[in-house]
DSSP file (Angstrom, degrees, kcal/mol; ACC not computed):
  #  RESIDUE AA STRUCTURE BP1 BP2  ACC     N-H-->O    O-->H-N    N-H-->O    O-->H-N    TCO  KAPPA ALPHA  PHI   PSI    X-CA   Y-CA   Z-CA
    1    1 A X     >        0   0    0      0, 0.0     4,-1.8     0, 0.0     3,-0.2   0.000 360.0 360.0 360.0  -4.9    0.0    0.0    0.0
    2    2 A X  H  >  +     0   0    0      1,-0.2     4,-2.5     2,-0.2     5,-0.2   0.859 360.0  57.0 -63.3 -33.5    3.0    2.3    0.1
    3    3 A X  H  > S+     0   0    0      1,-0.2     4,-2.3     2,-0.2    -1,-0.2   0.865 104.1  52.3 -66.3 -33.6    2.5    2.8   -3.7
    4    4 A X  H  > S+     0   0    0     -3,-0.2     4,-2.2     2,-0.2    -1,-0.2   0.901 110.3  47.6 -67.7 -40.6   -1.0    4.0   -3.1
    5    5 A X  H  X S+     0   0    0     -4,-1.8     4,-2.4     2,-0.2    -2,-0.2   0.920 112.5  49.1 -65.2 -43.0    0.2    6.6   -0.6
    6    6 A X  H  X S+     0   0    0     -4,-2.5     4,-2.5     1,-0.2    -2,-0.2   0.893 111.4  49.7 -63.2 -39.6    3.0    7.7   -3.0
    7    7 A X  H  X S+     0   0    0     -4,-2.3     4,-2.4     2,-0.2    -1,-0.2   0.891 110.4  50.3 -66.7 -38.8    0.4    8.0   -5.8
    8    8 A X  H  X S+     0   0    0     -4,-2.2     4,-2.2     2,-0.2    -2,-0.2   0.907 111.5  47.9 -65.6 -41.5   -1.9   10.0   -3.5
    9    9 A X  H  X S+     0   0    0     -4,-2.4     4,-2.5     2,-0.2    -2,-0.2   0.922 112.0  49.7 -64.1 -44.1    0.9   12.4   -2.6
   10   10 A X  H  X S+     0   0    0     -4,-2.5     4,-2.4     1,-0.2    -2,-0.2   0.899 110.9  49.7 -61.9 -40.9    2.0   12.8   -6.2
   11   11 A X  H  X S+     0   0    0     -4,-2.4     4,-2.3     2,-0.2    -1,-0.2   0.900 110.9  49.6 -64.8 -40.1   -1.6   13.6   -7.2
   12   12 A X  H  X S+     0   0    0     -4,-2.2     4,-2.6     2,-0.2     5,-0.2   0.914 110.8  49.3 -64.7 -42.9   -1.9   16.2   -4.4
   13   13 A X  H  X S+     0   0    0     -4,-2.5     4,-2.5     1,-0.2    -2,-0.2   0.921 112.2  48.4 -62.0 -44.0    1.3   17.8   -5.5
   14   14 A X  H  X S+     0   0    0     -4,-2.4     4,-1.6     2,-0.2    -1,-0.2   0.891 111.7  50.1 -63.8 -39.5    0.2   17.9   -9.1
   15   15 A X  H  X S+     0   0    0     -4,-2.3     4,-0.7     2,-0.2    -2,-0.2   0.933 112.5  45.5 -65.3 -46.1   -3.2   19.4   -8.1
   16   16 A X  H >< S+     0   0    0     -4,-2.6     3,-0.8     1,-0.2    -2,-0.2   0.904 111.6  52.7 -64.7 -41.2   -1.6   22.1   -6.0
   17   17 A X  H 3< S+     0   0    0     -4,-2.5    -1,-0.2     1,-0.2    -2,-0.2   0.835 111.2  47.7 -63.6 -31.8    0.9   23.0   -8.7
   18   18 A X  H 3< S+     0   0    0     -4,-1.6    -1,-0.2    -5,-0.2    -2,-0.2   0.564  92.1 101.8 -86.7  -8.2   -1.9   23.3  -11.2
   19   19 A X    <<  +     0   0    0     -3,-0.8     2,-0.1    -4,-0.7    -3,-0.0  -0.345  62.9  37.3 -76.4 157.4   -4.1   25.5   -9.0
   20   20 A X  S    S-     0   0    0     -2,-0.1     2,-0.2     3,-0.0    -3,-0.0  -0.188  86.4 -76.8  93.7 171.8   -4.3   29.2   -9.5
   21   21 A X    >   -     0   0    0      1,-0.1     3,-1.4    -2,-0.1     4,-0.3  -0.630  32.4-112.4-106.5 166.9   -4.3   31.4  -12.6
   22   22 A X  T 3  S+     0   0    0      1,-0.3     3,-0.5    -2,-0.2    63,-0.4   0.650 113.0  67.8 -68.2 -14.2   -1.6   32.5  -14.9
   23   23 A X  T 3  S+     0   0    0      1,-0.2     3,-0.4     3,-0.1    -1,-0.3   0.492  71.8  87.7 -87.9  -3.3   -2.2   36.0  -13.6
   24   24 A X  S <  S+     0   0    0     -3,-1.4     2,-0.5     1,-0.3    -1,-0.2   0.901 103.6  27.4 -61.0 -38.5   -0.9   35.3  -10.0
   25   25 A X  S    S-     0   0    0     -3,-0.5    -1,-0.3    -4,-0.3    60,-0.2  -0.890  91.7-142.0-124.2  98.4    2.6   36.2  -11.2
   26   26 A X        -     0   0    0     -2,-0.5    -3,-0.1    -3,-0.4    58,-0.1  -0.272  30.2 -99.6 -61.1 145.0    2.5   38.6  -14.1
   27   27 A X        -     0   0    0     56,-0.3     2,-0.2    -5,-0.1    -1,-0.1  -0.330  34.8-144.3 -65.2 146.0    5.1   37.9  -16.7
   28   28 A X     >  -     0   0    0     -3,-0.1     4,-2.0     1,-0.1     5,-0.2  -0.634  27.5-107.3-101.7 166.0    8.2   40.1  -16.7
   29   29 A X  H  > S+     0   0    0     -2,-0.2     4,-2.6     1,-0.2     5,-0.1   0.875 121.7  55.7 -60.5 -35.5   10.1   41.3  -19.7
   30   30 A X  H  > S+     0   0    0      2,-0.2     4,-2.3     1,-0.2    -1,-0.2   0.893 105.5  50.8 -65.0 -39.3   12.9   38.7  -18.8
   31   31 A X  H  > S+     0   0    0      2,-0.2     4,-2.2     1,-0.2    -1,-0.2   0.911 112.3  46.5 -63.6 -42.0   10.4   35.9  -18.9
   32   32 A X  H  X S+     0   0    0     -4,-2.0     4,-2.8     2,-0.2     5,-0.3   0.902 110.2  53.8 -67.6 -41.2    9.1   37.0  -22.3
   33   33 A X  H  X S+     0   0    0     -4,-2.6     4,-2.6     1,-0.2     5,-0.2   0.932 111.0  45.7 -57.4 -47.0   12.7   37.4  -23.6
   34   34 A X  H  X S+     0   0    0     -4,-2.3     4,-2.4     2,-0.2    -2,-0.2   0.911 113.8  48.6 -64.6 -42.7   13.5   33.8  -22.5
   35   35 A X  H  X S+     0   0    0     -4,-2.2     4,-2.0     2,-0.2    -2,-0.2   0.914 114.5  44.9 -65.2 -42.7   10.3   32.4  -24.0
   36   36 A X  H  X S+     0   0    0     -4,-2.8     4,-2.6     2,-0.2     5,-0.2   0.922 113.7  49.4 -68.1 -43.7   10.8   34.1  -27.3
   37   37 A X  H  X S+     0   0    0     -4,-2.6     4,-2.4    -5,-0.3     5,-0.2   0.921 111.3  50.1 -61.1 -43.7   14.5   33.3  -27.6
   38   38 A X  H  X S+     0   0    0     -4,-2.4     4,-2.3    -5,-0.2    -1,-0.2   0.910 111.7  48.4 -62.1 -42.2   13.7   29.6  -26.8
   39   39 A X  H  X S+     0   0    0     -4,-2.0     4,-1.7     2,-0.2    -2,-0.2   0.945 112.4  47.2 -63.5 -47.7   11.0   29.5  -29.5
   40   40 A X  H  <>S+     0   0    0     -4,-2.6     5,-2.3     1,-0.2    -1,-0.2   0.889 112.9  49.4 -63.4 -38.4   13.1   31.1  -32.2
   41   41 A X  H ><5S+     0   0    0     -4,-2.4     3,-1.7    -5,-0.2    -1,-0.2   0.889 107.5  54.3 -67.5 -38.4   16.1   28.8  -31.4
   42   42 A X  H 3<5S+     0   0    0     -4,-2.3    -1,-0.2     1,-0.3    -2,-0.2   0.831 103.9  57.0 -61.7 -30.9   13.7   25.7  -31.5
   43   43 A X  T 3<5S-     0   0    0     -4,-1.7    -1,-0.3    -5,-0.2    -2,-0.2   0.416 124.1-108.0 -80.7   3.0   12.7   26.9  -35.0
   44   44 A X  T < 5S+     0   0    0     -3,-1.7     2,-0.3     1,-0.3    -3,-0.2   0.624  70.7 144.6  84.2  13.3   16.4   26.8  -36.0
   45   45 A X      < -     0   0    0     -5,-2.3     2,-0.6    -6,-0.2    -1,-0.3  -0.650  44.7-136.5 -88.0 142.5   17.0   30.6  -36.1
   46   46 A X        +     0   0    0     -2,-0.3     2,-0.3    25,-0.1    -5,-0.0  -0.860  32.0 170.0 -99.0 124.4   20.3   32.0  -35.0
   47   47 A X        -     0   0    0     -2,-0.6    24,-0.2     1,-0.1     3,-0.1  -0.931  33.7-153.7-134.9 158.8   20.0   35.1  -32.8
   48   48 A X  S    S-     0   0    0     22,-3.7     2,-0.3     1,-0.4    23,-0.1   0.837  74.3 -21.7 -96.7 -43.6   22.3   37.2  -30.7
   49   49 A X  E     -A   70   0A   0     21,-0.9    21,-2.7     2,-0.0     2,-0.4  -0.989  46.1-141.8-162.7 162.7   19.9   38.6  -28.2
   50   50 A X  E     -A   69   0A   0     -2,-0.3     2,-0.4    19,-0.2    19,-0.2  -0.999  15.9-173.0-129.8 132.4   16.2   39.5  -27.4
   51   51 A X  E     -A   68   0A   0     17,-2.4    17,-2.7    -2,-0.4     2,-0.3  -0.992   7.9-178.0-129.1 125.6   15.2   42.6  -25.5
   52   52 A X  E     -A   67   0A   0     -2,-0.4     2,-0.3    15,-0.2    15,-0.2  -0.919   7.9-174.9-124.6 148.4   11.6   43.2  -24.4
   53   53 A X  E     -A   66   0A   0     13,-2.2    13,-2.7    -2,-0.3     2,-0.4  -0.983  38.1-101.6-136.1 149.8    9.7   46.0  -22.7
   54   54 A X  E     -A   65   0A   0     -2,-0.3    11,-0.2    11,-0.2   -25,-0.0  -0.579  27.6-153.4 -68.7 124.2    6.1   46.2  -21.4
   55   55 A X  E     -     0   0A   0      9,-2.8    -1,-0.2    -2,-0.4    10,-0.1   0.612  33.7-118.0 -77.1 -11.4    4.3   48.3  -24.1
   56   56 A X  E    S+     0   0A   0      8,-0.4     2,-0.2     1,-0.4     9,-0.1   0.380  80.7 112.4  86.9  -5.3    1.8   49.5  -21.5
   57   57 A X  E     -     0   0A   0      7,-0.5     7,-2.1     2,-0.0    -1,-0.4  -0.581  55.1-145.5 -96.5 162.8   -1.0   47.9  -23.5
   58   58 A X  E     -A   63   0A   0      5,-0.2     2,-0.4    -2,-0.2     5,-0.2  -0.962   9.7-162.8-130.0 147.7   -3.1   44.9  -22.4
   59   59 A X  E >  S-A   62   0A   0      3,-2.7     3,-1.6    -2,-0.4    38,-0.0  -0.933  86.7 -22.8-128.8 105.7   -4.6   42.0  -24.4
   60   60 A X  T 3  S-     0   0    0     -2,-0.4     3,-0.1     1,-0.3    -1,-0.1   0.839 128.1 -51.4  61.4  33.0   -7.3   40.3  -22.3
   61   61 A X  T 3  S+     0   0    0      1,-0.3     2,-0.3   -38,-0.0    -1,-0.3   0.272 116.2 115.5  88.2 -11.8   -5.8   41.7  -19.2
   62   62 A X  E <  S-A   59   0A   0     -3,-1.6    -3,-2.7     1,-0.1    -1,-0.3  -0.704  72.6-107.7 -92.8 142.5   -2.3   40.4  -20.0
   63   63 A X  E     -A   58   0A   0     -2,-0.3     2,-0.5    -5,-0.2    20,-0.5  -0.418  26.6-138.4 -67.9 141.7    0.6   42.8  -20.7
   64   64 A X  E     -     0   0A   0     -7,-2.1    -9,-2.8    18,-0.1    -7,-0.5  -0.888  18.6-155.1-101.1 127.6    1.7   43.1  -24.3
   65   65 A X  E     -AB  54  81A   0     16,-3.3    16,-2.8    -2,-0.5     2,-0.6  -0.834   8.9-145.7-106.5 139.9    5.5   43.3  -24.7
   66   66 A X  E     -AB  53  80A   0    -13,-2.7   -13,-2.2    -2,-0.4     2,-0.4  -0.918  26.5-172.8-100.3 126.0    7.4   44.9  -27.5
   67   67 A X  E     -AB  52  79A   0     12,-3.5    12,-3.1    -2,-0.6     2,-0.5  -0.922  18.6-155.1-123.2 145.1   10.5   42.9  -28.3
   68   68 A X  E     -AB  51  78A   0    -17,-2.7   -17,-2.4    -2,-0.4     2,-0.5  -0.977  12.3-159.5-115.0 132.4   13.5   43.5  -30.6
   69   69 A X  E     -AB  50  77A   0      8,-2.7     8,-2.4    -2,-0.5     2,-0.8  -0.954   7.9-147.9-115.2 127.6   15.4   40.5  -31.8
   70   70 A X  E     +AB  49  76A   0    -21,-2.7   -22,-3.7    -2,-0.5   -21,-0.9  -0.842  19.5 174.0 -96.0 108.9   19.0   40.8  -33.1
   71   71 A X  S    S-     0   0    0      4,-2.9     5,-0.1    -2,-0.8    -1,-0.1   0.287  70.6 -54.3 -93.7   8.4   19.5   38.2  -35.8
   72   72 A X  S >  S-     0   0    0      3,-0.4     3,-4.1   -23,-0.1    -1,-0.3  -0.024  92.6 -27.4 121.1 134.1   23.0   39.7  -36.5
   73   73 A X  T 3  S+     0   0    0      1,-0.4    -3,-0.0    -3,-0.1     0, 0.0  -0.168 129.5   1.6 -51.3 135.2   24.1   43.2  -37.4
   74   74 A X  T 3  S+     0   0    0      0, 0.0     2,-1.1     0, 0.0    -1,-0.4  -0.713 105.3 101.1 -99.0  39.6   22.2   45.0  -38.8
   75   75 A X    <   +     0   0    0     -3,-4.1    -4,-2.9     2,-0.0    -3,-0.4  -0.703  41.3 161.9 -93.2  95.6   19.2   42.6  -38.8
   76   76 A X  E     -B   70   0A   0     -2,-1.1     2,-0.4    -6,-0.2    -6,-0.2  -0.916  16.5-166.8-109.9 137.1   16.8   43.5  -36.0
   77   77 A X  E     -B   69   0A   0     -8,-2.4    -8,-2.7    -2,-0.4     2,-0.3  -0.987  14.3-135.5-124.9 133.8   13.2   42.4  -36.1
   78   78 A X  E     -B   68   0A   0     -2,-0.4     2,-0.4   -10,-0.2   -10,-0.2  -0.655  21.5-172.4 -84.3 143.4   10.4   43.7  -33.9
   79   79 A X  E     -B   67   0A   0    -12,-3.1   -12,-3.5    -2,-0.3     2,-0.5  -0.980  16.5-149.6-130.6 146.5    8.0   41.2  -32.2
   80   80 A X  E     -B   66   0A   0     -2,-0.4    11,-1.0   -14,-0.2     2,-0.4  -0.976  30.4-179.0-112.6 128.4    4.9   41.9  -30.2
   81   81 A X  E     -BC  65  90A   0    -16,-2.8   -16,-3.3    -2,-0.5     2,-0.4  -0.973  26.7-167.9-140.5 145.9    4.3   39.2  -27.6
   82   82 A X  E     - C   0  89A   0      7,-2.6     7,-2.7    -2,-0.4     2,-0.6  -1.000  12.0-158.5-126.7 130.4    1.9   38.1  -24.8
   83   83 A X  E     + C   0  88A   0    -20,-0.5     2,-0.7    -2,-0.4   -56,-0.3  -0.939  11.2 179.8-112.5 112.6    2.9   35.4  -22.3
   84   84 A X  E >   - C   0  87A   0      3,-2.7     3,-2.1    -2,-0.6     2,-0.6  -0.910  68.7 -49.5-114.7 103.3   -0.1   33.8  -20.7
   85   85 A X  T 3  S-     0   0    0     -2,-0.7   -64,-0.0   -63,-0.4    -2,-0.0  -0.618 122.8 -26.6  69.0-116.3    1.2   31.2  -18.2
   86   86 A X  T 3  S+     0   0    0     -2,-0.6     2,-0.7    -3,-0.0    -1,-0.3   0.295 116.6 104.1-109.0   7.2    3.7   29.2  -20.4
   87   87 A X  E <   -C   84   0A   0     -3,-2.1    -3,-2.7     2,-0.0     2,-0.5  -0.815  54.6-160.9 -98.2 116.9    2.0   30.0  -23.7
   88   88 A X  E     -C   83   0A   0     -2,-0.7     2,-0.4    -5,-0.2    -5,-0.2  -0.828   7.4-173.3 -96.4 129.3    3.7   32.7  -25.8
   89   89 A X  E     +C   82   0A   0     -7,-2.7    -7,-2.6    -2,-0.5     2,-0.2  -0.990   5.8 177.1-122.8 130.7    1.7   34.4  -28.5
   90   90 A X  E >>  -C   81   0A   0     -2,-0.4     4,-2.3    -9,-0.2     3,-0.6  -0.686  49.9 -93.3-119.9 177.3    3.3   36.8  -31.0
   91   91 A X  T 34 S+     0   0    0    -11,-1.0     6,-0.1     1,-0.2   -10,-0.1   0.652 121.1  68.8 -66.5 -13.0    2.0   38.7  -34.0
   92   92 A X  T 34 S+     0   0    0    -12,-0.2     3,-0.3     1,-0.1    -1,-0.2   0.925 110.6  30.9 -69.1 -44.4    3.1   35.7  -36.1
   93   93 A X  T <4 S+     0   0    0     -3,-0.6     2,-0.5     1,-0.3    -2,-0.2   0.823 134.3  31.9 -81.3 -32.3    0.4   33.5  -34.6
   94   94 A X    ><  -     0   0    0     -4,-2.3     3,-2.5     1,-0.1    -1,-0.3  -0.826  65.3-171.6-129.6  91.3   -2.1   36.3  -34.0
   95   95 A X  T 3  S+     0   0    0     -2,-0.5    -1,-0.1     1,-0.3    -4,-0.1   0.662  83.9  67.0 -60.1 -15.9   -1.8   39.0  -36.7
   96   96 A X  T 3  S+     0   0    0      2,-0.1     2,-0.6     0, 0.0    -1,-0.3   0.631  76.3 100.5 -79.1 -11.3   -4.3   41.2  -34.7
   97   97 A X    <   +     0   0    0     -3,-2.5     2,-0.4    -7,-0.2   -17,-0.1  -0.644  57.1 178.3 -76.7 116.5   -1.7   41.5  -32.0
   98   98 A X        -     0   0    0     -2,-0.6     2,-0.4   -19,-0.0    -2,-0.1  -0.933  18.4-172.9-126.3 144.3   -0.1   44.9  -32.5
   99   99 A X        -     0   0    0     -2,-0.4     2,-0.3   -19,-0.1   -19,-0.1  -0.958  17.6-137.7-127.3 149.7    2.6   46.9  -30.7
  100  100 A X        -     0   0    0     -2,-0.4   -34,-0.0   -45,-0.1     2,-0.0  -0.808  36.5 -90.7-104.4 152.4    3.6   50.5  -31.4
  101  101 A X        -     0   0    0     -2,-0.3     2,-0.6     1,-0.1    -1,-0.1  -0.338  36.0-140.9 -61.0 136.5    7.2   51.5  -31.4
  102  102 A X        -     0   0    0     -2,-0.0     2,-0.4    -3,-0.0    -1,-0.1  -0.902  15.4-148.7-103.1 120.3    8.4   52.7  -28.0
  103  103 A X        -     0   0    0     -2,-0.6     2,-0.2     2,-0.0    -2,-0.0  -0.724   8.2-153.1 -93.2 136.2   10.7   55.7  -28.3
  104  104 A X        +     0   0    0     -2,-0.4     2,-0.0     2,-0.0    -1,-0.0  -0.483  53.0  36.6 -97.3 172.7   13.5   56.3  -25.8
  105  105 A X              0   0    0      1,-0.2    -2,-0.0    -2,-0.2     0, 0.0  -0.246 360.0 360.0  81.8-171.4   15.1   59.5  -24.7
  106  106 A X              0   0    0     -2,-0.0    -1,-0.2     0, 0.0    -2,-0.0   0.441 360.0 360.0 -97.7 360.0   13.4   62.8  -24.2
């Protein structure tokens, strides 16, 4: 019966880990950068870095991030991304997802 107890404990741990919403811990720019970089690398693309900032916009309550991806000088590509839990959505999957350019400086 030790296996039954172990199975019950494992089920309880899985249930607790799955509880709550993706909004308990809002995504950070670093989380979005890692998710986007991992996806692009899985697709076989070579990149140097990814930099994301919160655009200040929301999509269904989730923050929309504007990201720049450096594929090698001078090839930079903008991405608009939403990270909901572990699911990353960009304008590639959802063409209605739009970001506006964020200007720095004064």
